[in-house]
C-alpha positions, 0 to 999 in steps of 0.5 A: 771545186763545188758541185753545181746545184741539183735540179731536184732533191729526193728524200727517202725512207722506208721501213717496216712493222716488224723486220721482216714484216709490213713494209712502208716508205716515203719519199719527198721530191723537191725542185730547185725553185723549192716546189715539193710533194710527198708520196707514201708507199705500202709494200706488203708483208714480209719486207726487211727495213733495207728492202722498204728503203730501196724500194722507196728510193727507186720509186722516187727516182723513177717517178722524177724520171717519169715526170721529166719524161712526160713534160718532154725533157730528157732526165739525162740532162738533170742533177738529183741530190738523194738524202736518206738516213739509211747508212747501209743503202747510201754506203752501198750506192756510194761503193763503200760497203759491199752488197752481199745479200741477193735480194739486197744485190737484185735491189742494189742493181735496180737503184743504180739503173734508176740512177742512171736515168739521170745526168748525175746523182749524188747519194747523201746520208743525212741524220734520222731527225731530217727525214722525220722532219721531211717525210713524218716518219 
């Protein structure tokens, strides 16, 4: 059975200049009618690539939920497809990898809570070139 088309597609990517180092991230929110916008974030120093990935994902999911609530809509009635090039983050959220590090556990739990605001969230890995095409890095 084919899954229903998502209302939103969230593409995210995070990283750090140095690892750990200066954390940054970007996400693109695309609607089912192909409207889109890109947001960029800077997180400060002493952040790992994986922490930046999670933070960017969380901010993107929360951005969609806030936008819906501001418009008087219930996020529980919306489907979101998430695309990211971090195999670690995607596989952890899909239950394929365990989350061992305490800081990563905290971010994982926050990401699951952010995803829980919606009717459904599908986490999908895509190649790095797709993130670069959508986000420019």
